[in-house]
C-alpha positions as a LaTeX table, in Angstrom:
\begin{tabular}{lrrr}
\hline
Residue & $x$ (\AA) & $y$ (\AA) & $z$ (\AA) \\
\hline
Met1 & $-56.44$ & 101.89 & 85.53 \\
Asn2 & $-54.44$ & 103.82 & 82.98 \\
His3 & $-51.69$ & 101.84 & 81.27 \\
Ser4 & $-48.88$ & 103.22 & 79.21 \\
Ser5 & $-48.49$ & 101.18 & 76.02 \\
Val6 & $-45.03$ & 99.80 & 75.26 \\
Ser7 & $-43.74$ & 99.38 & 71.73 \\
Ile8 & $-43.29$ & 95.64 & 71.23 \\
Ser9 & $-40.80$ & 94.54 & 68.57 \\
Glu10 & $-41.07$ & 90.82 & 69.32 \\
Phe11 & $-43.00$ & 88.28 & 71.33 \\
Val12 & $-41.57$ & 85.50 & 73.47 \\
Leu13 & $-43.41$ & 82.18 & 73.18 \\
Asn14 & $-43.54$ & 80.20 & 76.41 \\
Cys15 & $-44.55$ & 76.64 & 75.54 \\
Glu16 & $-45.21$ & 74.98 & 78.89 \\
Ile17 & $-43.61$ & 71.58 & 78.45 \\
Asn18 & $-40.93$ & 69.92 & 80.56 \\
Ser19 & $-37.56$ & 68.72 & 79.26 \\
Gln20 & $-38.54$ & 65.04 & 79.37 \\
Gln21 & $-41.59$ & 65.66 & 77.18 \\
Lys22 & $-39.51$ & 67.76 & 74.78 \\
Ser23 & $-37.21$ & 64.78 & 74.14 \\
Tyr24 & $-39.98$ & 62.82 & 72.40 \\
Thr25 & $-42.38$ & 65.62 & 71.39 \\
Thr26 & $-39.88$ & 67.26 & 69.02 \\
Pro27 & $-39.13$ & 64.15 & 66.91 \\
Ile28 & $-42.82$ & 63.21 & 66.81 \\
Leu29 & $-43.82$ & 66.67 & 65.60 \\
Thr30 & $-41.00$ & 66.62 & 63.05 \\
Met31 & $-42.15$ & 63.27 & 61.64 \\
Val32 & $-45.79$ & 64.43 & 61.58 \\
Tyr33 & $-44.79$ & 67.61 & 59.74 \\
Leu34 & $-42.66$ & 65.76 & 57.17 \\
Ala35 & $-45.45$ & 63.22 & 56.60 \\
Thr36 & $-47.92$ & 66.11 & 56.17 \\
Leu37 & $-45.66$ & 67.83 & 53.64 \\
Leu38 & $-45.00$ & 64.68 & 51.64 \\
Gly39 & $-48.60$ & 63.46 & 51.62 \\
Asn40 & $-50.25$ & 66.73 & 50.69 \\
Phe41 & $-47.57$ & 67.67 & 48.16 \\
Leu42 & $-48.03$ & 64.31 & 46.42 \\
Val43 & $-51.79$ & 64.83 & 46.25 \\
Ile44 & $-51.40$ & 68.30 & 44.69 \\
Val45 & $-48.82$ & 67.14 & 42.12 \\
Val46 & $-50.80$ & 64.06 & 41.07 \\
Ile47 & $-54.05$ & 66.00 & 40.61 \\
Lys48 & $-52.19$ & 68.77 & 38.77 \\
Ile49 & $-50.49$ & 66.52 & 36.22 \\
Asn50 & $-53.37$ & 64.09 & 35.65 \\
Arg51 & $-56.16$ & 65.80 & 33.70 \\
His52 & $-58.50$ & 62.87 & 34.40 \\
Leu53 & $-58.40$ & 63.84 & 38.07 \\
Gln54 & $-59.31$ & 67.47 & 37.43 \\
Thr55 & $-62.95$ & 66.99 & 38.37 \\
Pro56 & $-65.00$ & 68.69 & 41.13 \\
Met57 & $-64.23$ & 66.14 & 43.85 \\
Tyr58 & $-60.49$ & 66.07 & 43.17 \\
Ile59 & $-60.31$ & 69.86 & 42.87 \\
Cys60 & $-61.72$ & 70.05 & 46.41 \\
Ile61 & $-59.18$ & 67.47 & 47.59 \\
Ala62 & $-56.34$ & 69.48 & 46.02 \\
Ile63 & $-57.54$ & 72.71 & 47.67 \\
Leu64 & $-57.79$ & 70.87 & 51.00 \\
Ala65 & $-54.20$ & 69.68 & 50.55 \\
Ile66 & $-53.04$ & 73.26 & 49.86 \\
Ile67 & $-54.81$ & 74.54 & 52.98 \\
Asp68 & $-53.30$ & 71.74 & 55.08 \\
Leu69 & $-49.81$ & 72.51 & 53.75 \\
Leu70 & $-50.20$ & 76.19 & 54.59 \\
Asn71 & $-51.69$ & 75.56 & 58.03 \\
Ser72 & $-49.05$ & 73.01 & 59.03 \\
Thr73 & $-46.22$ & 75.19 & 57.74 \\
Asn74 & $-47.68$ & 78.17 & 59.56 \\
Ile75 & $-47.79$ & 76.37 & 62.93 \\
Thr76 & $-45.60$ & 73.27 & 63.26 \\
Pro77 & $-42.13$ & 74.76 & 62.54 \\
Thr78 & $-42.81$ & 77.46 & 65.14 \\
Ile79 & $-43.68$ & 74.86 & 67.78 \\
Ile80 & $-40.58$ & 72.81 & 66.94 \\
Ala81 & $-38.41$ & 75.95 & 67.13 \\
Val82 & $-39.89$ & 76.89 & 70.52 \\
Leu83 & $-39.20$ & 73.38 & 71.82 \\
Gln84 & $-35.59$ & 73.92 & 70.72 \\
Asp85 & $-35.50$ & 77.13 & 72.80 \\
Val86 & $-35.82$ & 79.50 & 69.82 \\
Ser87 & $-38.77$ & 81.29 & 71.36 \\
Thr88 & $-38.77$ & 84.84 & 69.98 \\
Val89 & $-41.01$ & 85.85 & 67.08 \\
Gln90 & $-41.03$ & 89.25 & 65.39 \\
His91 & $-44.12$ & 91.33 & 66.15 \\
Gly92 & $-45.36$ & 91.48 & 62.55 \\
Leu93 & $-44.79$ & 87.79 & 61.90 \\
Cys94 & $-46.59$ & 86.90 & 65.11 \\
Leu95 & $-49.65$ & 88.93 & 64.12 \\
Leu96 & $-49.60$ & 87.35 & 60.64 \\
Gln97 & $-49.44$ & 83.86 & 62.11 \\
Thr98 & $-52.36$ & 84.65 & 64.42 \\
Ile99 & $-54.59$ & 85.78 & 61.56 \\
Leu100 & $-53.53$ & 82.93 & 59.26 \\
Val101 & $-54.44$ & 80.33 & 61.89 \\
Leu102 & $-57.97$ & 81.72 & 62.17 \\
Tyr103 & $-58.36$ & 82.18 & 58.41 \\
Leu104 & $-57.14$ & 78.72 & 57.40 \\
Glu105 & $-59.19$ & 76.99 & 60.11 \\
Ala106 & $-62.34$ & 78.77 & 58.91 \\
Val107 & $-61.74$ & 78.05 & 55.21 \\
Glu108 & $-61.02$ & 74.38 & 55.89 \\
Ser109 & $-64.20$ & 74.00 & 57.92 \\
Leu110 & $-66.31$ & 75.42 & 55.09 \\
Leu111 & $-64.44$ & 73.38 & 52.49 \\
Leu112 & $-65.08$ & 70.12 & 54.38 \\
Ala113 & $-68.78$ & 71.00 & 54.39 \\
Leu114 & $-68.64$ & 71.66 & 50.63 \\
Met115 & $-66.97$ & 68.27 & 50.09 \\
Ala116 & $-69.67$ & 66.55 & 52.14 \\
Cys117 & $-72.34$ & 68.21 & 49.99 \\
Asp118 & $-70.49$ & 67.09 & 46.86 \\
Arg119 & $-70.56$ & 63.47 & 48.04 \\
Tyr120 & $-74.21$ & 63.82 & 49.04 \\
Val121 & $-75.23$ & 64.88 & 45.53 \\
Ala122 & $-73.01$ & 62.18 & 43.97 \\
Val123 & $-74.58$ & 59.39 & 46.05 \\
Val124 & $-78.20$ & 60.54 & 46.53 \\
His125 & $-78.69$ & 62.28 & 43.14 \\
Pro126 & $-76.16$ & 60.61 & 40.83 \\
Leu127 & $-78.04$ & 61.40 & 37.61 \\
Arg128 & $-78.17$ & 65.11 & 38.39 \\
Tyr129 & $-74.58$ & 65.29 & 39.64 \\
Pro130 & $-72.91$ & 66.18 & 36.28 \\
Ser131 & $-75.25$ & 69.11 & 35.73 \\
Leu132 & $-75.28$ & 70.37 & 39.33 \\
Ile133 & $-71.62$ & 69.95 & 40.26 \\
Thr134 & $-69.15$ & 71.21 & 37.66 \\
Asn135 & $-65.57$ & 72.47 & 37.90 \\
Lys136 & $-66.82$ & 76.02 & 37.41 \\
Thr137 & $-69.41$ & 75.63 & 40.17 \\
Val138 & $-66.85$ & 74.24 & 42.61 \\
Leu139 & $-64.28$ & 76.95 & 41.87 \\
Cys140 & $-66.95$ & 79.65 & 42.32 \\
Met141 & $-68.00$ & 78.11 & 45.63 \\
Ile142 & $-64.38$ & 78.00 & 46.83 \\
Leu143 & $-64.00$ & 81.68 & 45.91 \\
Ile144 & $-67.20$ & 82.50 & 47.83 \\
Leu145 & $-65.95$ & 80.53 & 50.86 \\
Asn146 & $-62.76$ & 82.58 & 50.89 \\
Ile147 & $-64.68$ & 85.86 & 50.58 \\
Ile148 & $-67.02$ & 84.91 & 53.45 \\
Thr149 & $-64.04$ & 83.94 & 55.59 \\
Ala150 & $-62.20$ & 87.18 & 54.81 \\
Ile151 & $-65.26$ & 89.21 & 55.85 \\
Phe152 & $-65.54$ & 87.41 & 59.19 \\
Ile153 & $-61.79$ & 87.50 & 59.86 \\
Phe154 & $-61.54$ & 91.25 & 59.21 \\
Pro155 & $-62.75$ & 92.21 & 62.74 \\
Tyr156 & $-59.99$ & 90.03 & 64.21 \\
Met157 & $-57.44$ & 91.97 & 62.14 \\
Val158 & $-58.87$ & 95.23 & 63.51 \\
Phe159 & $-58.82$ & 93.94 & 67.09 \\
Val160 & $-55.23$ & 92.66 & 66.81 \\
Ala161 & $-54.17$ & 96.10 & 65.56 \\
Glu162 & $-55.89$ & 97.66 & 68.61 \\
Phe163 & $-54.01$ & 95.58 & 71.17 \\
Ser164 & $-51.54$ & 97.44 & 73.34 \\
Phe165 & $-49.00$ & 95.71 & 75.55 \\
Cys166 & $-47.64$ & 97.36 & 78.69 \\
Asn167 & $-46.80$ & 94.57 & 81.15 \\
Thr168 & $-45.29$ & 91.72 & 79.17 \\
Asn169 & $-44.56$ & 90.42 & 75.69 \\
Val170 & $-44.57$ & 86.76 & 76.78 \\
Leu171 & $-47.28$ & 84.62 & 75.20 \\
Asn172 & $-47.97$ & 81.50 & 77.25 \\
Tyr173 & $-48.44$ & 79.37 & 74.18 \\
Cys174 & $-46.51$ & 77.31 & 71.62 \\
Phe175 & $-47.28$ & 79.64 & 68.70 \\
Cys176 & $-48.82$ & 83.06 & 68.16 \\
Asp177 & $-52.46$ & 82.69 & 69.16 \\
Tyr178 & $-55.30$ & 85.22 & 69.32 \\
Val179 & $-56.59$ & 84.21 & 72.76 \\
Ser180 & $-53.08$ & 84.33 & 74.24 \\
Met181 & $-52.68$ & 87.87 & 72.89 \\
Val182 & $-55.98$ & 88.93 & 74.41 \\
Lys183 & $-54.83$ & 87.64 & 77.80 \\
Ile184 & $-51.70$ & 89.82 & 77.91 \\
Ala185 & $-53.17$ & 92.91 & 76.21 \\
Cys186 & $-53.62$ & 95.92 & 78.50 \\
Asn187 & $-56.77$ & 97.20 & 76.77 \\
Gln188 & $-59.14$ & 94.44 & 77.81 \\
Asp189 & $-62.54$ & 94.55 & 76.11 \\
Pro190 & $-65.30$ & 91.86 & 76.17 \\
Lys191 & $-65.72$ & 92.20 & 72.39 \\
Tyr192 & $-62.29$ & 90.63 & 71.84 \\
Leu193 & $-63.53$ & 87.25 & 73.05 \\
Asn194 & $-67.28$ & 87.64 & 72.46 \\
Ile195 & $-66.60$ & 87.57 & 68.73 \\
Phe196 & $-65.79$ & 83.87 & 69.09 \\
Val197 & $-69.50$ & 83.07 & 69.56 \\
Pro198 & $-70.75$ & 84.14 & 66.08 \\
Thr199 & $-67.52$ & 82.91 & 64.50 \\
Thr200 & $-67.92$ & 79.47 & 66.08 \\
Ile201 & $-71.53$ & 79.26 & 64.88 \\
Val202 & $-70.75$ & 80.28 & 61.27 \\
Phe203 & $-67.49$ & 78.38 & 60.81 \\
Gly204 & $-67.88$ & 75.59 & 63.35 \\
Ala205 & $-71.39$ & 74.51 & 64.32 \\
Cys206 & $-73.15$ & 75.15 & 60.98 \\
Pro207 & $-70.58$ & 73.42 & 58.70 \\
Phe208 & $-70.25$ & 70.52 & 61.15 \\
Ala209 & $-74.04$ & 70.10 & 61.30 \\
Leu210 & $-74.21$ & 70.22 & 57.49 \\
Ile211 & $-71.53$ & 67.52 & 57.27 \\
Leu212 & $-73.39$ & 65.28 & 59.72 \\
Val213 & $-76.70$ & 65.73 & 57.87 \\
Ser214 & $-75.05$ & 65.00 & 54.51 \\
Tyr215 & $-73.35$ & 61.88 & 55.81 \\
Phe216 & $-76.57$ & 60.72 & 57.47 \\
Arg217 & $-78.38$ & 61.00 & 54.13 \\
Ile218 & $-75.53$ & 59.17 & 52.40 \\
Ala219 & $-75.70$ & 56.41 & 55.03 \\
Asp220 & $-79.45$ & 56.17 & 54.53 \\
Ala221 & $-78.93$ & 55.80 & 50.78 \\
Ala222 & $-76.23$ & 53.18 & 51.39 \\
Leu223 & $-78.70$ & 51.01 & 53.32 \\
Lys224 & $-80.70$ & 50.66 & 50.11 \\
Ile225 & $-77.71$ & 49.21 & 48.26 \\
Ser226 & $-78.34$ & 45.51 & 47.66 \\
Ser227 & $-74.75$ & 44.26 & 47.86 \\
Ala228 & $-73.13$ & 43.84 & 51.28 \\
Glu229 & $-69.78$ & 44.82 & 49.78 \\
Gly230 & $-71.19$ & 48.12 & 48.53 \\
Lys231 & $-72.68$ & 48.91 & 51.94 \\
Asn232 & $-69.42$ & 48.12 & 53.75 \\
Lys233 & $-67.44$ & 50.30 & 51.34 \\
Val234 & $-69.73$ & 53.31 & 51.89 \\
Phe235 & $-69.83$ & 52.92 & 55.67 \\
Asn236 & $-66.05$ & 52.46 & 55.92 \\
Thr237 & $-65.58$ & 55.64 & 53.91 \\
Leu238 & $-68.09$ & 57.57 & 56.04 \\
Thr239 & $-66.50$ & 56.35 & 59.28 \\
Thr240 & $-63.00$ & 57.43 & 58.30 \\
His241 & $-64.20$ & 60.77 & 56.94 \\
Leu242 & $-66.15$ & 61.49 & 60.13 \\
Leu243 & $-63.10$ & 60.56 & 62.21 \\
Val244 & $-60.93$ & 63.17 & 60.47 \\
Val245 & $-63.70$ & 65.79 & 60.41 \\
Gly246 & $-64.29$ & 65.17 & 64.11 \\
Leu247 & $-60.59$ & 65.49 & 64.94 \\
Phe248 & $-60.57$ & 68.86 & 63.20 \\
Asn249 & $-63.94$ & 70.29 & 64.23 \\
Val250 & $-64.57$ & 69.03 & 67.75 \\
Pro251 & $-61.39$ & 70.27 & 69.51 \\
Ile252 & $-61.32$ & 73.65 & 67.75 \\
Leu253 & $-65.08$ & 74.16 & 67.99 \\
Thr254 & $-65.08$ & 73.27 & 71.70 \\
Ser255 & $-62.13$ & 75.49 & 72.62 \\
Tyr256 & $-63.43$ & 78.55 & 70.73 \\
Ala257 & $-67.05$ & 78.10 & 71.88 \\
Leu258 & $-66.09$ & 77.80 & 75.56 \\
Thr259 & $-63.71$ & 80.76 & 75.30 \\
Gly260 & $-66.39$ & 82.87 & 73.62 \\
Met261 & $-68.87$ & 82.01 & 76.36 \\
Gly262 & $-66.42$ & 83.14 & 79.04 \\
Val263 & $-65.36$ & 79.70 & 80.28 \\
Lys264 & $-61.75$ & 79.85 & 81.45 \\
Leu265 & $-59.85$ & 76.85 & 80.14 \\
Ser266 & $-56.47$ & 75.85 & 81.50 \\
Thr267 & $-53.55$ & 76.65 & 79.21 \\
Glu268 & $-52.82$ & 72.93 & 78.84 \\
Ala269 & $-56.41$ & 72.04 & 77.88 \\
Tyr270 & $-56.73$ & 74.92 & 75.39 \\
Ser271 & $-53.31$ & 74.17 & 73.86 \\
Thr272 & $-54.07$ & 70.48 & 73.45 \\
Met273 & $-57.37$ & 71.11 & 71.65 \\
Ile274 & $-56.00$ & 73.75 & 69.28 \\
Ile275 & $-52.80$ & 71.85 & 68.47 \\
Val276 & $-54.58$ & 68.51 & 67.90 \\
Gly277 & $-57.18$ & 70.17 & 65.67 \\
Asn278 & $-54.53$ & 71.90 & 63.55 \\
Ile279 & $-51.72$ & 69.34 & 63.33 \\
Val280 & $-53.25$ & 65.85 & 63.22 \\
Pro281 & $-55.93$ & 66.25 & 60.47 \\
Pro282 & $-53.50$ & 67.69 & 57.85 \\
Met283 & $-51.42$ & 64.52 & 58.21 \\
Leu284 & $-54.47$ & 62.21 & 58.00 \\
Asn285 & $-56.39$ & 64.01 & 55.22 \\
Pro286 & $-54.19$ & 62.72 & 52.34 \\
Ile287 & $-54.58$ & 59.16 & 53.67 \\
Ile288 & $-58.34$ & 59.37 & 54.17 \\
Tyr289 & $-59.36$ & 61.44 & 51.15 \\
Ser290 & $-56.66$ & 60.49 & 48.63 \\
Phe291 & $-54.41$ & 57.48 & 49.19 \\
Arg292 & $-57.38$ & 55.17 & 49.71 \\
Asn293 & $-58.74$ & 56.30 & 46.31 \\
Lys294 & $-57.86$ & 53.92 & 43.46 \\
Lys295 & $-57.42$ & 56.67 & 40.87 \\
Ile296 & $-55.03$ & 58.68 & 43.02 \\
Lys297 & $-53.12$ & 55.57 & 44.13 \\
Gly298 & $-52.74$ & 54.52 & 40.51 \\
Ser299 & $-51.54$ & 58.00 & 39.51 \\
Ile300 & $-48.96$ & 58.05 & 42.33 \\
Gln301 & $-47.66$ & 54.63 & 41.29 \\
Lys302 & $-47.35$ & 55.82 & 37.67 \\
Leu303 & $-45.59$ & 58.97 & 38.86 \\
Phe304 & $-42.95$ & 57.02 & 40.77 \\
Lys305 & $-42.57$ & 54.39 & 38.04 \\
Gly306 & $-42.04$ & 57.17 & 35.51 \\
Thr307 & $-39.45$ & 58.79 & 37.77 \\
Lys308 & $-37.65$ & 55.47 & 38.27 \\
Thr309 & $-37.62$ & 54.78 & 34.55 \\
His310 & $-36.27$ & 58.27 & 33.88 \\
Leu311 & $-33.46$ & 57.78 & 36.42 \\
Glu312 & $-32.51$ & 54.41 & 34.96 \\
Met313 & $-32.21$ & 55.94 & 31.50 \\
\hline
\end{tabular}
């Protein structure tokens, strides 16, 4: 059928949630967002001002905190606004949010894999670590990760620009989402969703597999540690890291893979997986990767003690 395209100046977000759920969802999301902002901002500041923390591992942690800040700020305020019945988003801002979600998810996935490799070299090849993993190497790798992501995200930018809307401008979602746009676009084309298959493999399955292999090798090395305390410390760290990585990778990977393969998920199921994968890990990452670290905890304590002393003066 021939459709006449309509010029859309804004989108209306229709977050399917009843009034009773809104009453407790809004404050929970607000607290999660504030905790995410505070935690990640603290991590960035502490690593920035403490030159002893400006090493490969901590540089990765700081970059992860920046990505989490951007991703949470890109998504959570929009969801909170929609729950407060402020549901319209300007066309350009909606497209930007859509692309940023995909870009930041992809970069974070690759970065988590890089961090797992960093820990693998540190534990399995400790003597070679200083020569193999340097600040310059890590920064170059992060630049490469961003370039790879930009290349893979470019087709999505082209596709979003191709979309025409003739029936509705209502997105049945809590924020501007690529799949939701595909569903209401008049110019349906299999390529719009088929692209999820290679994207999921490159940015989901491969990094996740690399993380699992790295952690398996680290666990194997930990078994050779003579002290029970050393073993427990390594396994506790691996368990918590895998928990956060799983919370990020599994829901997003599952939702995108099934969508790319043509499986029709309910709006509620798809929303839950995407929102959990994007909102919960940014809040937990500072706790798992930073606040349990003695050096960062010590630096935060010094930061607040210095602030208190300054105020007393």
